[in-house]
Structure formats: C-alpha cells, structure tokens
KEBAVO-480132 format. One line per field, with one value per residue: residue number from 0; residue in one letter; x, y, z of N, C-alpha, C, O, CB in turn. Coordinates in Angstrom, 2 decimals, m for minus. Glycine has a CB too. Layout:
! KEBAVO-480132
i c(NUM_...)
aa c(A_...)
n.X c(X_...)
n.Y c(Y_...)
n.Z c(Z_...)
ca.X c(X_...)
ca.Y c(Y_...)
ca.Z c(Z_...)
c.X c(X_...)
c.Y c(Y_...)
c.Z c(Z_...)
o.X c(X_...)
o.Y c(Y_...)
o.Z c(Z_...)
cb.X c(X_...)
cb.Y c(Y_...)
cb.Z c(Z_...)
//
This chain:
! KEBAVO-480132
i c(0_1_2_3_4_5_6_7_8_9_10_11_12_13_14_15_16_17_18_19_20_21_22_23_24_25_26_27_28_29_30_31_32_33_34_35_36_37_38_39_40_41_42_43_44_45_46_47_48_49_50_51_52_53_54_55_56_57_58_59_60_61_62_63_64_65_66_67_68_69_70_71_72_73_74_75_76_77_78_79_80_81_82_83_84_85_86_87_88_89_90_91_92_93_94_95_96_97_98_99_100_101_102_103_104_105_106_107_108_109_110_111_112_113_114_115_116_117_118_119_120_121_122_123_124_125_126_127_128_129_130_131_132_133_134_135_136_137_138_139_140_141_142_143_144_145_146_147_148_149_150_151_152_153_154_155_156_157_158_159_160_161_162_163_164_165_166_167_168_169_170_171_172_173_174_175_176_177)
aa c(X_X_X_X_X_X_X_X_X_X_X_X_X_X_X_X_X_X_X_X_X_X_X_X_X_X_X_X_X_X_X_X_X_X_X_X_X_X_X_X_X_X_X_X_X_X_X_X_X_X_X_X_X_X_X_X_X_X_X_X_X_X_X_X_X_X_X_X_X_X_X_X_X_X_X_X_X_X_X_X_X_X_X_X_X_X_X_X_X_X_X_X_X_X_X_X_X_X_X_X_X_X_X_X_X_X_X_X_X_X_X_X_X_X_X_X_X_X_X_X_X_X_X_X_X_X_X_X_X_X_X_X_X_X_X_X_X_X_X_X_X_X_X_X_X_X_X_X_X_X_X_X_X_X_X_X_X_X_X_X_X_X_X_X_X_X_X_X_X_X_X_X_X_X_X_X_X_X)
n.X c(0.66_0.49_1.91_1.52_3.62_4.01_1.56_m1.40_m3.84_m7.62_m9.21_m8.64_m8.70_m7.79_m6.91_m8.38_m8.57_m7.50_m7.63_m6.48_m6.79_m4.68_m4.23_m1.96_0.08_m0.40_m0.20_2.46_3.80_3.24_4.47_6.72_5.65_3.02_2.16_2.58_0.56_m1.93_m1.79_m2.01_m4.60_m7.95_m11.32_m11.79_m9.76_m9.94_m12.30_m12.66_m14.08_m16.74_m16.55_m16.40_m18.86_m20.69_m19.92_m20.62_m23.44_m24.20_m23.40_m25.30_m27.57_m27.37_m27.24_m29.63_m31.18_m30.57_m31.38_m33.87_m35.88_m35.66_m36.05_m38.76_m40.03_m39.58_m41.23_m43.44_m43.36_m42.58_m40.78_m41.64_m41.02_m40.25_m42.44_m43.77_m44.82_m46.96_m48.30_m50.91_m52.96_m55.64_m57.73_m60.94_m63.91_m64.63_m64.02_m61.44_m59.33_m57.94_m55.32_m53.83_m51.35_m50.25_m47.47_m46.42_m43.23_m42.25_m43.65_m45.65_m47.44_m48.08_m47.71_m49.71_m50.57_m51.42_m52.25_m52.45_m53.95_m54.06_m55.53_m55.36_m56.24_m54.68_m55.37_m57.32_m59.28_m60.30_m59.97_m59.42_m59.54_m58.39_m58.04_m56.61_m55.82_m52.24_m50.67_m50.37_m49.43_m47.27_m48.25_m50.78_m51.52_m52.42_m54.96_m55.63_m58.24_m59.37_m61.65_m62.21_m63.69_m62.78_m62.80_m62.25_m59.87_m58.80_m57.36_m53.76_m52.02_m51.86_m51.96_m50.61_m50.49_m48.99_m49.11_m47.43_m47.22_m46.44_m44.48_m44.21_m44.74_m44.77_m46.39_m46.66_m48.22_m48.36_m51.49_m52.97_m54.54_m57.62)
n.Y c(m1.24_2.30_5.20_8.44_10.91_9.60_9.22_7.32_6.42_7.24_5.37_2.46_1.55_m0.59_1.34_3.36_7.07_9.07_11.97_13.97_16.52_19.01_21.60_22.63_21.69_22.75_25.35_25.44_25.21_27.82_30.90_33.36_36.02_35.68_34.53_36.70_38.47_37.05_37.30_39.95_40.60_41.12_41.56_44.07_44.93_43.08_43.76_46.37_47.90_47.37_48.24_50.95_51.45_50.85_52.71_55.14_54.90_54.67_57.34_58.83_58.03_59.03_61.62_62.07_61.37_63.37_65.99_65.64_65.77_68.60_69.94_69.46_70.63_73.20_75.18_75.11_75.83_78.83_81.55_84.43_87.60_86.46_84.72_81.58_80.11_77.54_75.85_73.84_71.58_69.78_67.57_66.73_65.07_66.52_69.08_71.55_71.92_74.38_75.30_77.48_77.74_79.76_80.23_81.53_82.97_83.20_83.58_86.53_88.74_91.43_92.39_92.92_92.00_91.98_89.09_88.46_86.62_85.45_83.25_80.69_78.10_75.77_76.40_78.24_81.04_82.26_83.75_83.59_85.67_86.07_87.00_87.66_88.17_88.23_85.31_85.13_83.44_80.57_78.05_78.38_78.56_80.37_79.67_79.85_79.40_78.19_77.45_75.68_74.87_71.72_71.79_71.36_70.62_68.78_70.58_70.75_72.21_74.40_77.82_80.48_83.75_85.49_87.92_89.62_91.99_93.83_92.49_90.14_86.83_84.12_80.97_77.65_74.55_70.94_69.32_67.17_64.09_62.84)
n.Z c(0.09_m0.82_0.56_1.55_2.35_4.80_5.85_6.22_3.64_4.01_3.01_0.97_m2.39_m5.12_m7.83_m7.33_m6.85_m4.25_m2.56_m0.35_2.09_3.44_5.48_6.79_5.39_2.87_3.18_3.96_1.51_0.28_m1.05_0.75_0.34_m0.42_1.95_3.81_2.59_3.37_5.90_6.25_5.19_5.82_6.95_6.23_4.36_2.22_0.94_m0.15_m1.77_m1.42_1.66_1.36_m0.14_1.96_3.73_2.44_2.34_5.01_5.63_4.20_5.42_8.13_7.52_6.55_8.65_10.56_9.05_7.86_9.67_10.72_8.31_7.83_9.81_9.76_8.80_10.37_12.97_14.92_16.29_17.85_18.80_21.14_21.93_21.25_18.59_17.12_14.20_13.29_11.20_10.07_8.12_8.06_7.71_5.11_5.82_6.64_9.32_11.17_13.50_15.65_18.13_20.73_22.91_25.89_26.50_29.16_32.58_32.77_34.24_34.01_31.48_28.49_25.26_21.94_19.52_16.22_13.40_10.10_8.38_5.74_3.29_1.07_m2.39_m2.08_m2.05_0.15_3.23_6.68_9.56_12.88_16.36_19.45_22.81_23.98_25.59_29.12_30.97_31.14_31.33_30.20_27.29_24.28_21.86_18.65_16.08_12.76_10.18_7.24_4.08_2.39_m0.42_m4.01_m5.92_m2.91_m0.37_0.30_1.90_4.71_5.68_7.56_8.58_10.84_13.46_16.02_18.39_16.42_14.77_12.18_11.06_8.59_8.45_7.44_6.82_6.06_5.37_7.60_7.31_8.88)
ca.X c(m0.04_1.40_1.60_1.77_4.09_4.02_0.07_m2.16_m5.24_m8.59_m9.74_m7.57_m9.26_m6.86_m7.37_m9.24_m7.63_m7.83_m7.19_m6.39_m6.58_m4.00_m4.14_m0.59_1.04_m0.69_0.32_3.93_4.12_3.11_5.80_6.74_4.83_1.63_2.00_2.28_m0.63_m2.92_m1.84_m2.61_m5.83_m8.99_m12.57_m11.89_m8.98_m10.37_m13.60_m12.44_m15.35_m17.89_m16.37_m16.66_m20.20_m21.23_m19.77_m21.59_m24.90_m24.12_m23.41_m26.63_m28.60_m27.16_m27.46_m31.20_m31.83_m30.51_m31.86_m35.23_m36.97_m35.31_m36.49_m40.18_m40.93_m39.12_m42.31_m44.69_m43.01_m41.96_m40.47_m41.99_m40.89_m40.04_m43.33_m43.67_m46.26_m47.03_m49.42_m51.44_m53.94_m56.33_m58.79_m61.97_m65.34_m64.70_m63.63_m59.89_m59.47_m56.50_m55.31_m52.44_m51.03_m49.19_m47.06_m45.60_m41.95_m42.23_m44.79_m45.49_m48.96_m48.37_m47.87_m50.61_m50.37_m52.31_m51.70_m53.50_m53.82_m54.80_m55.32_m55.94_m55.84_m54.57_m55.48_m58.55_m59.04_m60.92_m59.13_m60.17_m58.78_m58.80_m57.39_m56.66_m54.61_m51.14_m50.81_m49.43_m48.89_m46.57_m49.12_m52.18_m51.40_m53.66_m55.19_m56.61_m58.75_m60.11_m62.22_m62.39_m64.12_m61.72_m62.62_m62.05_m59.12_m58.63_m56.16_m52.78_m51.11_m52.64_m51.15_m51.07_m49.79_m49.14_m48.54_m47.24_m46.34_m45.86_m43.46_m44.84_m44.31_m45.65_m46.15_m47.26_m48.17_m49.26_m52.76_m52.95_m55.89_m57.94)
ca.Y c(0.03_3.31_6.19_9.79_11.64_9.08_9.05_6.09_6.95_6.59_4.08_2.24_0.54_m0.45_1.93_4.70_8.10_9.53_13.32_14.46_18.13_19.23_23.10_23.17_21.37_23.66_26.86_25.52_25.54_29.24_31.83_34.34_37.05_35.24_34.45_38.20_39.01_36.53_37.79_41.39_40.68_40.90_41.94_45.45_45.11_42.30_44.24_47.81_48.49_47.23_49.05_52.30_51.70_50.73_54.03_56.03_54.55_55.14_58.92_59.25_57.70_59.93_63.05_61.98_61.35_64.89_67.07_65.48_66.34_69.91_70.59_69.23_71.34_74.50_76.41_74.68_76.45_80.14_82.21_85.82_88.44_85.59_83.90_80.29_79.65_76.42_75.72_72.44_71.61_68.65_67.26_65.92_65.45_67.51_70.31_71.56_72.64_74.79_75.79_78.26_77.63_80.69_79.92_82.60_82.70_83.04_84.14_88.03_88.93_92.74_93.25_92.34_92.16_91.13_88.38_88.33_85.70_85.35_81.80_80.32_76.69_75.39_77.14_79.02_82.70_82.46_84.11_83.82_86.40_85.73_87.83_87.36_88.48_87.24_84.52_85.84_82.59_79.67_76.83_78.79_79.32_81.09_78.85_80.63_78.50_78.49_76.14_76.05_73.57_70.99_72.09_70.31_69.25_68.79_71.47_70.01_72.92_75.46_78.96_81.45_84.85_85.77_89.22_89.70_93.12_94.50_91.47_89.07_85.72_83.29_79.67_76.72_72.94_70.14_69.16_65.74_63.38_62.28)
ca.Z c(0.03_m0.85_1.60_1.08_3.40_6.14_6.40_5.49_3.15_4.62_2.53_m0.30_m3.33_m6.08_m9.03_m6.68_m6.57_m3.09_m2.20_1.32_2.09_4.72_5.51_7.11_4.29_1.65_3.50_3.98_0.11_m0.08_m0.86_1.56_m0.13_m0.22_3.53_4.37_2.13_3.92_7.30_6.20_4.86_6.93_6.46_5.51_3.33_1.13_0.32_0.00_m2.49_m0.29_2.70_0.82_m0.38_3.14_4.34_1.81_2.81_6.65_5.85_3.68_6.45_8.99_6.80_6.30_10.14_11.11_8.23_7.41_10.83_10.78_7.23_7.84_10.85_9.79_8.58_11.18_14.25_14.77_17.73_17.47_19.93_22.39_21.86_20.57_17.83_16.30_13.48_12.77_10.28_9.91_7.01_8.71_7.26_4.19_6.30_7.11_10.48_11.47_14.81_15.83_19.50_21.05_24.08_26.55_26.95_30.72_33.19_32.84_34.71_33.87_30.03_27.62_23.91_20.87_18.42_15.38_12.57_8.92_7.88_4.46_3.15_m0.07_m3.53_m1.74_m1.89_1.59_4.23_7.89_10.49_14.32_17.03_20.77_23.75_24.11_26.94_30.13_31.67_30.13_31.22_29.38_25.85_23.29_20.51_17.65_15.11_11.71_9.51_5.81_3.33_1.78_m1.72_m5.00_m5.36_m1.50_0.06_0.83_2.90_5.24_5.95_8.49_8.61_12.39_13.82_17.31_18.77_15.25_13.99_11.43_10.36_7.84_8.60_6.69_7.47_5.41_6.26_8.01_7.02_10.00)
c.X c(0.92_1.06_1.94_2.25_3.84_2.50_m0.48_m3.49_m6.23_m9.20_m9.01_m8.52_m8.20_m7.42_m8.02_m8.09_m8.18_m7.04_m7.37_m6.01_m5.80_m3.65_m2.56_0.31_0.73_m0.11_1.83_4.66_3.93_4.57_5.53_5.78_3.36_1.06_1.58_0.99_m1.92_m3.01_m2.44_m3.96_m6.83_m10.26_m12.54_m11.01_m9.41_m11.58_m13.73_m13.75_m16.52_m17.72_m16.95_m18.20_m21.14_m20.81_m20.43_m23.01_m25.18_m24.30_m24.79_m27.67_m28.63_m27.46_m29.20_m31.73_m31.64_m31.21_m33.31_m36.06_m36.80_m35.89_m38.16_m40.86_m40.49_m40.18_m43.48_m44.43_m42.27_m41.74_m40.66_m41.96_m40.99_m41.25_m43.31_m44.96_m45.98_m48.48_m49.73_m52.66_m54.42_m57.54_m59.58_m63.38_m65.43_m64.51_m61.99_m59.99_m57.98_m56.43_m53.73_m52.32_m49.84_m48.83_m46.26_m44.27_m41.59_m43.34_m44.75_m46.93_m49.05_m48.69_m48.86_m50.37_m51.39_m51.60_m52.95_m53.01_m54.50_m54.54_m55.99_m55.49_m55.86_m54.59_m56.54_m58.33_m59.51_m59.76_m59.91_m59.18_m59.29_m57.67_m57.65_m55.55_m53.72_m51.22_m49.80_m48.75_m48.37_m47.55_m50.55_m51.94_m52.71_m53.80_m56.31_m56.86_m59.39_m60.69_m62.62_m63.02_m63.10_m61.58_m62.28_m60.91_m58.95_m57.32_m55.17_m52.02_m52.05_m51.54_m51.71_m50.09_m50.01_m48.39_m48.53_m46.37_m45.69_m44.96_m44.45_m44.10_m45.31_m45.30_m46.95_m46.92_m48.85_m50.28_m52.88_m54.41_m56.34_m58.93)
c.Y c(1.22_4.24_7.55_10.60_11.01_8.60_7.80_6.82_6.36_5.36_3.84_1.20_0.45_0.26_3.27_5.70_8.79_10.83_13.66_15.87_18.31_20.81_23.34_22.94_22.40_25.05_26.62_25.51_26.92_29.92_32.86_35.61_36.81_35.21_35.66_38.63_38.41_37.06_39.30_41.52_40.57_41.27_43.06_45.43_44.25_42.87_45.70_48.45_48.52_47.95_50.60_52.45_51.66_52.06_55.22_55.97_54.99_56.63_59.22_59.03_58.53_61.27_62.99_62.15_62.77_65.77_66.84_66.22_67.89_70.42_70.36_70.10_72.88_75.70_76.14_75.67_77.94_80.65_83.79_86.75_87.59_84.58_82.60_80.01_78.47_76.16_74.22_72.54_70.03_68.56_66.30_66.13_66.41_68.92_70.37_72.50_73.12_75.43_76.27_78.30_78.60_80.36_81.13_82.09_82.45_83.86_85.61_88.38_90.56_93.21_92.35_92.68_91.66_90.34_88.12_87.27_85.54_83.92_81.64_78.99_76.44_76.66_78.32_80.22_83.03_82.49_84.34_84.50_85.89_86.75_87.52_87.88_87.70_86.57_85.21_84.71_81.26_78.49_77.08_79.39_79.63_80.09_79.81_79.47_79.05_77.16_76.47_74.64_73.03_71.53_71.02_70.90_69.67_69.79_70.62_70.74_73.87_76.56_79.86_82.68_85.67_87.04_89.29_91.00_93.90_93.62_90.31_87.96_84.83_81.88_78.80_75.24_72.17_69.65_67.60_65.33_62.59_61.05)
c.Z c(m0.01_0.05_1.07_2.20_4.94_6.56_5.48_5.01_3.90_4.19_1.21_m1.08_m4.48_m7.33_m8.42_m6.48_m5.26_m2.93_m1.04_1.35_3.40_4.70_5.86_5.90_3.00_2.00_3.49_2.59_m0.29_m0.19_0.44_1.47_0.02_1.20_4.11_3.97_2.82_5.32_7.34_5.93_5.74_6.38_5.69_4.29_2.08_0.38_0.38_m0.71_m1.68_0.94_2.27_0.48_0.97_3.95_3.83_2.24_4.15_6.58_5.30_4.71_7.68_8.60_6.90_7.74_10.70_10.36_8.06_8.48_10.99_9.49_7.22_8.71_10.81_9.68_9.55_12.52_14.04_16.14_17.09_18.56_21.22_22.67_20.97_19.87_16.85_15.72_12.99_12.11_10.13_8.92_7.89_8.18_6.30_4.69_6.75_8.28_11.00_12.75_15.02_17.45_19.71_22.45_24.66_26.64_28.35_31.24_33.22_32.93_34.09_32.31_29.25_26.20_23.16_19.78_17.57_14.17_11.35_8.34_6.43_4.24_1.48_m1.28_m3.26_m1.53_m0.51_2.55_5.59_9.02_11.90_15.26_18.61_21.56_23.68_25.42_27.92_30.97_30.72_30.14_30.67_28.25_25.28_22.26_19.66_16.39_13.92_10.88_8.17_5.27_2.60_0.37_m2.63_m5.82_m3.97_m1.24_0.59_2.18_3.44_5.56_6.94_8.57_10.16_12.52_15.48_17.60_17.40_14.39_13.38_10.93_9.58_8.21_7.86_7.18_6.46_6.16_6.37_7.88_8.32_9.51)
o.X c(1.98_m0.11_2.68_1.42_3.56_2.28_m0.08_m4.13_m6.07_m9.62_m8.75_m9.01_m7.71_m8.41_m8.14_m6.97_m9.38_m5.83_m8.53_m5.06_m6.24_m2.80_m1.95_1.11_1.64_0.40_2.52_5.86_4.53_5.58_4.45_5.25_2.59_m0.02_0.54_0.26_m2.93_m4.09_m3.17_m4.56_m6.57_m10.27_m13.14_m11.45_m9.21_m11.84_m14.72_m14.34_m17.14_m18.78_m17.83_m18.78_m22.16_m21.53_m20.76_m23.65_m26.22_m25.14_m25.48_m28.60_m29.70_m27.95_m29.86_m32.61_m32.59_m31.82_m34.04_m36.82_m37.79_m36.31_m38.81_m42.04_m40.92_m40.11_m44.45_m45.40_m41.49_m42.43_m40.03_m42.94_m41.68_m41.12_m42.77_m46.00_m45.07_m49.53_m48.90_m53.42_m53.57_m58.34_m59.09_m63.93_m66.30_m64.83_m61.39_m60.58_m57.05_m57.39_m52.72_m53.20_m48.74_m49.76_m45.46_m44.09_m40.75_m43.92_m43.73_m47.64_m50.17_m49.53_m48.80_m49.91_m52.23_m50.58_m54.06_m51.80_m55.72_m53.45_m56.95_m54.49_m56.79_m53.95_m56.65_m57.34_m59.12_m58.88_m60.86_m58.15_m60.39_m56.61_m58.77_m54.43_m53.95_m51.79_m48.72_m47.71_m48.99_m47.73_m51.40_m52.08_m53.81_m52.78_m57.40_m55.96_m59.90_m60.20_m63.31_m62.91_m62.38_m60.46_m62.03_m61.26_m58.94_m56.34_m55.56_m51.57_m53.03_m50.36_m52.90_m48.87_m51.02_m47.34_m49.55_m45.20_m44.60_m44.68_m45.30_m42.98_m46.50_m44.12_m48.07_m45.89_m49.87_m50.18_m52.89_m55.35_m55.56_m59.43)
o.Y c(1.21_4.21_7.64_11.02_11.66_7.77_7.44_7.61_5.27_4.47_4.76_0.21_1.53_m0.24_4.24_5.41_9.06_10.79_13.66_16.34_17.77_21.21_24.21_23.77_22.75_25.78_27.53_25.73_27.23_29.56_33.09_36.12_37.64_35.63_35.80_39.15_39.13_37.26_39.75_42.50_39.78_41.30_43.13_45.88_44.72_42.45_46.24_49.41_49.52_48.36_51.21_53.48_52.34_52.37_56.16_57.00_55.58_57.20_59.93_59.83_58.75_62.04_63.94_62.97_63.29_66.56_67.83_67.15_68.50_71.57_71.16_70.39_73.70_76.80_76.90_76.23_78.14_80.24_84.26_86.73_87.92_83.71_82.72_79.72_78.40_76.19_73.53_73.47_69.14_69.50_65.28_67.23_67.27_69.86_69.37_73.58_72.34_76.10_75.65_78.91_78.48_80.20_81.70_80.88_81.62_84.69_86.06_88.36_90.90_94.04_91.13_93.80_90.92_90.74_87.72_87.09_85.48_83.56_82.32_78.60_76.79_77.70_79.24_80.60_84.08_81.65_85.12_83.91_85.37_87.15_87.17_88.02_86.53_87.15_85.72_84.93_80.95_77.90_76.19_80.61_79.25_79.64_80.29_78.82_80.17_76.04_77.47_73.56_73.87_71.74_69.89_71.88_70.88_69.68_69.73_70.16_74.19_76.24_80.03_82.46_86.30_87.29_89.05_91.16_94.46_94.04_89.72_88.08_84.79_81.53_79.23_74.80_72.64_69.50_66.87_66.05_61.77_60.29)
o.Z c(0.63_0.44_0.10_3.01_5.95_7.43_4.38_5.71_4.44_4.94_0.43_m0.53_m4.81_m7.86_m9.18_m6.07_m5.26_m3.14_m0.62_0.73_4.42_3.91_5.23_5.47_2.24_1.15_3.05_2.48_m1.32_0.42_0.98_2.46_0.52_1.60_4.76_4.81_2.88_5.88_8.22_6.39_6.64_5.15_4.62_3.23_0.95_m0.75_0.87_m0.23_m1.32_1.41_2.87_0.81_1.06_4.90_4.54_2.48_4.46_7.27_6.03_4.82_8.26_9.43_7.35_8.00_11.28_11.09_8.10_8.20_11.39_9.62_6.55_8.54_11.63_10.23_9.53_13.02_13.11_17.08_16.14_19.31_22.20_23.53_19.87_20.46_16.03_16.36_12.39_12.36_10.09_8.92_8.39_8.21_6.49_3.98_7.14_8.28_11.19_13.14_14.69_18.05_19.16_23.25_23.92_26.83_28.69_30.54_33.75_31.93_33.70_31.94_29.38_26.02_23.67_19.21_17.94_14.00_11.50_7.89_6.04_4.84_0.74_m1.13_m4.07_m0.91_m0.01_2.69_5.66_9.36_12.06_14.78_19.00_21.05_23.37_26.35_27.61_31.59_29.70_29.07_30.66_28.11_25.68_21.75_19.98_15.86_13.93_10.98_7.95_5.86_2.07_m0.08_m2.21_m6.47_m3.74_m1.97_1.34_3.16_2.76_5.70_7.17_8.62_10.49_11.94_16.13_17.24_17.42_13.27_14.05_10.43_9.88_8.30_7.61_7.69_5.95_7.37_5.38_8.24_8.82_10.35)
cb.X c(m0.97_1.56_2.38_0.56_3.46_4.60_m0.99_m2.53_m5.56_m9.42_m11.36_m5.78_m10.79_m6.33_m8.43_m10.13_m7.47_m7.62_m7.69_m5.18_m8.12_m2.62_m5.24_0.04_0.86_m2.34_m0.24_4.43_3.36_2.19_6.12_7.93_5.13_1.50_3.27_3.30_m0.66_m2.84_m0.33_m2.00_m6.00_m8.72_m13.43_m11.43_m7.66_m10.66_m14.80_m10.96_m15.74_m18.05_m14.80_m15.75_m20.65_m20.79_m18.52_m21.57_m25.17_m22.54_m22.12_m27.00_m28.42_m26.01_m26.70_m31.76_m31.06_m29.15_m31.12_m35.65_m36.69_m33.79_m35.69_m40.50_m40.73_m38.18_m42.94_m44.74_m42.03_m42.81_m38.62_m43.31_m41.96_m39.86_m44.22_m43.34_m46.98_m46.53_m49.30_m51.65_m53.38_m56.71_m58.19_m61.96_m66.13_m65.89_m64.60_m58.69_m60.26_m55.91_m55.86_m52.45_m50.71_m49.59_m46.33_m46.10_m41.25_m40.83_m44.95_m44.68_m49.25_m47.21_m46.30_m51.91_m49.25_m53.23_m50.89_m53.94_m53.95_m54.42_m56.02_m55.57_m56.95_m55.61_m55.85_m59.21_m59.94_m61.98_m58.37_m60.82_m58.97_m58.60_m57.77_m56.76_m54.81_m49.77_m50.45_m50.27_m49.88_m44.94_m49.25_m53.13_m50.63_m53.27_m55.89_m55.77_m59.63_m59.26_m63.48_m60.85_m65.24_m61.97_m61.74_m63.40_m57.53_m58.41_m56.51_m51.84_m49.77_m53.54_m50.92_m51.24_m50.25_m48.51_m49.47_m46.65_m45.12_m45.09_m42.19_m45.43_m43.68_m45.55_m46.21_m46.87_m49.03_m48.68_m54.22_m52.36_m55.75_m58.56)
cb.Y c(0.16_3.85_5.92_10.42_12.96_10.24_10.60_4.64_6.67_7.35_4.10_1.50_0.97_m1.75_0.93_4.39_9.12_8.54_14.23_13.60_19.11_18.23_23.81_22.48_19.72_23.79_27.58_24.38_24.76_30.00_32.84_34.66_37.29_33.91_34.10_39.32_38.82_35.16_37.73_42.19_39.96_41.74_42.12_46.69_44.86_40.97_43.61_48.30_47.73_45.84_48.97_52.57_50.67_49.39_54.33_55.80_53.06_54.76_59.84_58.51_56.34_59.81_63.15_60.45_60.21_65.46_67.16_63.90_65.61_70.14_70.02_67.92_70.67_74.58_76.50_72.79_75.41_81.13_81.78_85.89_89.54_86.54_84.59_79.16_80.96_75.24_76.64_71.41_72.30_68.36_66.55_66.18_65.92_67.40_70.62_72.13_71.73_75.75_74.59_79.97_76.12_82.19_78.69_83.03_83.63_83.51_83.63_88.78_88.74_93.47_93.46_92.69_91.64_92.09_87.05_89.82_84.85_86.49_80.70_81.24_75.62_74.39_76.21_78.62_83.70_81.24_85.30_82.39_88.00_83.81_89.18_86.03_88.53_87.89_82.82_86.91_82.32_79.22_76.20_79.73_78.44_82.71_77.09_82.27_77.68_79.36_75.51_76.56_73.74_69.47_73.00_69.95_68.79_67.20_72.57_69.72_73.65_74.97_79.68_80.77_85.66_84.56_90.47_88.42_92.49_95.68_90.70_89.57_84.97_83.55_79.36_76.98_72.67_69.18_69.90_65.48_62.31_63.36)
cb.Z c(1.21_m2.05_2.91_0.47_3.22_7.14_6.18_6.62_1.69_4.74_2.34_0.16_m3.89_m6.38_m9.89_m5.04_m7.83_m2.07_m2.86_2.29_2.11_4.88_6.71_8.41_3.86_1.30_5.09_4.79_m0.76_1.03_m2.39_1.51_m1.49_m0.75_4.24_3.86_0.67_3.80_7.95_5.24_4.07_8.25_7.40_6.49_3.78_1.60_0.99_m0.71_m3.72_0.15_3.07_m0.49_m1.40_3.75_4.36_0.46_2.77_7.50_5.00_2.40_6.88_9.36_4.89_5.55_11.21_11.17_6.89_7.23_12.43_10.96_5.94_8.19_12.45_8.72_6.91_11.58_15.05_13.93_18.53_16.87_19.89_23.69_21.63_21.55_16.86_17.08_12.37_13.87_8.92_11.13_5.46_10.16_8.31_3.56_7.48_5.89_11.52_10.42_15.89_15.07_19.90_20.87_24.01_27.95_26.57_31.42_34.51_31.53_36.74_34.47_29.06_27.98_23.52_20.08_18.86_14.87_13.13_7.94_8.97_3.30_4.06_m0.15_m4.70_m0.71_m3.04_2.04_3.78_8.40_10.28_14.65_16.55_20.93_25.04_23.94_26.78_31.15_32.76_30.55_32.60_30.08_24.75_22.51_20.85_16.99_15.71_10.89_10.27_5.00_2.38_1.79_m1.79_m5.89_m6.11_m0.92_1.12_m0.35_2.28_6.55_4.77_9.87_7.32_13.43_13.11_17.78_19.76_15.70_15.14_10.41_11.25_6.32_9.81_5.31_9.06_4.85_5.56_9.54_5.70_10.99)
//
C-alpha cells in the first residue's frame, strides 16, 4: 500500500484516486509574499469597494436622520418676539381645521399684547382672520382656530400670517388627514 508523506489513506481500493487536504501542508508550500498578504488581509482590506459603499450608505442615512426632521418642521413653528407659535391643520369630514397655538416665553402678568392671524388653506381665496390677547402664563397658551371647506381638489397645505407686537411671520403646514 502506497503512503503519502507517512500518512495512510482513509480507504484504499486499487485504482481509486484519493485526495486528502492538509491545510498546514498547503500553507507550507506558499511563498513568503503570499503568506504576508494573507496575514494582512482581513474583512476590511479584502472588500474595499464594499466598505466604501457601506460608508456612503451610512453617511446618507445619518444626514437623512439629522436634516429631515429639521426640514419638515421649519415652517410649522416660529418664535416671534419671544413667543412660540405652532401651526397644525387636519382634514376631517370635508373640512380643514387649522389651529395656531401661542405659548408665552415666561410668566408675565403685567404686560398684555395682541396676537392676530390670517389663515388660508390650499389654493382657496378664502381668508379667515382671528385675534386674541397674548398669553401671560406659560401653562395657559392661546389657541386661534379657523375652519375651511376642503374644496376640489382637496387642499394639501394650510397657511397662517401671524402678527405679534408688530412683528410678522408666515407659517405653513401640510394638512393631515384624519
């Protein structure tokens, strides 16, 4: 029976070819350059293109997570003369309901002012004006409201022109469907 390097084959039949894999023997036959390349190579160096694509995807996801919330709410909220104003709009039963919430920056029981708003929805020419006193307590905000018919085609955005102590801001918000 023929042996290969002092080892006996697992099974031997005359005329059968038997192949045996020995990792140490195979690595011993490699050149020094190849051995160094295998030692240096790892997950990141073997797949440089895939690593670059993965890094690009991660950067895009991070940028999206940071800037999308900022861009979606930039017209919905405003700070006017220290007061915080938030615009919301909902579509319900063929009507568009718009509300503006004004919150005081701090408790101020002595000074009173006026907040006025002109609301309009979508491409409609209808404008509804509302006016109220500015809130004096943080926990008691003022809420101004307007109601429009949804129209054909239904309105997609609601707008408010707000004036507080002579300073004005324009807010817009997408109308949410209820």
